[in-house]
N, C-alpha and C positions, 0 to 999 in steps of 0.2 A: 450759381447757387439759386435754388428755387425760392419763391416767396414764402412757402410754408416752412422751409428749412431755416430761412433767415429769421422768421418770426419766432420759431421754436428756440433758436439760439439766443435771441434777444430776451425772451421770457425766462430762459434758464439763467442768463446773466443777471437779470433783475432780481430773480428769486435768491440767487447766491449773494448778491449785494445786501438784500434784506436780512439774510441769515447772518452775514458778517455783523451787521449793526445790532441784530437781536442778541447774538452771543456776547458782544461787547457790553450791551446794556445790562445783561444778567450778571456778568463778571464784575461789573462796576459796583454792584450793590450787595453781592454775596460776602459773607464774613468767613467763608471757609472754601477750600478747593472743591470743585464740582467734578464728579466723575463723568465720563462720556455717556454712560448709560442714563444717568440722571438728566444730562443735557438733551439726550435723544427724546425723552418723555416731555421735557419742558418745551422744546421747539415744536414737537408734533402736536401737543395739546394746545399750544398757542396758535397753531395754524400756519407756522412759518415754513414748514416742509412736510412732505408726505413720503411714504414708502416703507420698506421693511426696516427693521432695527439696524441691520447691517448697512443698508444703503444710507440711512440717515447718519449713522456713526461715521461712515466714510466721508460723507459730505462735511460733517463737523470737523473731522481731523484735517481735511483739506483747507477748510476755512481758517483753522488755527495756524496751520503752516503759513498761509498767506498773511495773516495778521501779524504773526511773529516777525516775518521778514519785513513787512511794512513798518512796524514799530522801530526795528533796527535801522532801516534805511532813512526814516524820518527823524531819527534821534529823539524819540518820544521820552517823556519823563517817567514812563512806566514800561514794563515789559511783561510778556506772557510767560508765566512759570508753570511747569508741569512736573509733577512727581507721582508717586504711587497713589496718593490720595485724589489726584485730579488736576484740574486747571484753575489758575487764579492769576489775576493781575496784581503785580507788586511794583514798588518803586524801583526805578532803574538805579543800579549801583553807582553809576557815574555821577548821579545827582544827589548823592548822600550829603555832600557838603551844603547844598542849598537847603535840604531838609534840616540839617543841623543848625543852620542860621535861623531858620524859622522857629525851631524849638527853643533855641537860645534866647529868642526875643520874648520869652515868657509863656510859650504855649504849654509847657509841661505843668505850669501852675493850674491849668484847667483840667488836669487828670482827675477823674472821679475817685472816690474812696475804693471802689471795686477795682479800678485800674491800678491804683497804688498797691492794693493787696496782691493782685495778680503779678505785678512786676516784682514785688518782694519775694513771692513764692518762687518764681522762675529764677531770680537772681541767686537765691540760696540753694536751690535744689537742681539747677540745670545740669545736663540737658533734660528737658521734660516734654512729654506730649501734651496736646490739648486735653485729652481725657484725664491725664494724671493731674493737671492743674485743676480741672473741674471737680475731680474727685476730692481734692483737698478742700476746695472752697464750698463744695456741696451744691453748687449751681453751675449751669452752663457758662463757660467763660469765653466763648467764641467772639462775642462782640467786643469785650475789653481787650482780648488778644489782638484783634484786628486794629483797634485804636492804638495800642502800644506799638504795633508794627508800623502803622502810618507815622507815628511820632518818631520812628527810628530807634526806639529803645530796645527792641527785641527783633530777632530774625530767625528764620528756619536754618538749621544746619544738620544735614544728615537725616537718617530715619531710624526708628526703633527696630531692632533685629527681629523681634517677635511679631509685633503688630504692623510693622512697616509704616507706621504713622510718622509724620514729620516731627523732628525734635526742635524745641525752642531754646534759644540761648540769648543772653543779653549782648549788646553791641558795644563797640568802643565809645560811642556817644553816651551810653549809659554810664560808663566809667567816668567820662568827662563831667557829666552832670553831677555825679556823686563826689567828684573831686578826688578820685583815687586812681592809682596806677594799675591795680590788679584786683581780682575778686578776693584775694586773700586779705585785702584791707577793708572788706565790708564790715560795717558796724553791726551791732546786735540786731537780730531780726525782730525782736519783741516790739519796738516802738511802731512798727509798720502794720501790725496785724492785731485784730481783736483776739481775745483769749481763746475762743472756740476754734478759730482757724489756726492759731499758733499751736495749740495742743495737737490738732490733727497733723500739722506739718512735722512736728517733732516725732510723731509715731511712724511717719512714712520712712 
């Protein structure tokens, strides 16, 4: 192998390693799935990769395939999730019990009023998309939805037939925290929501 070829391969490897790290960094802070096209623009504008849209998209897809395999092999506490909305890092299902203990130690007491409102809406109207939740609340709910997901109280399950957006439902942990066996045992929605939000919920 020539020196020029060896140097080129080393450079390509270094750039790919940086791209791996850059993609991880972005996914760690986003509160919603990111589409490949969006990631192409982010990575190119930040100077982590150059080329045509197709070339960059291919490189990103290859990085995600590598990262997903690496997370599985290393038994990480999170996994790379992909659906019609895009890519996102989520808690690994096998560690749900650990998250449950964390929450049981009083972490749910730290939920904001916005998070409690959002949780109540999803609990009583599920399954729902993010857009539907935000429509009822009148403001973007991406941040609180991510918080509730991290707390293990809601999760994605399937997608809406028309919009293909991910559907949100409550978890078994939510039932445990409520002290009930099924959603049919849920108490009245009224105590959890302000009158304006409650009225909008009843109209939906």
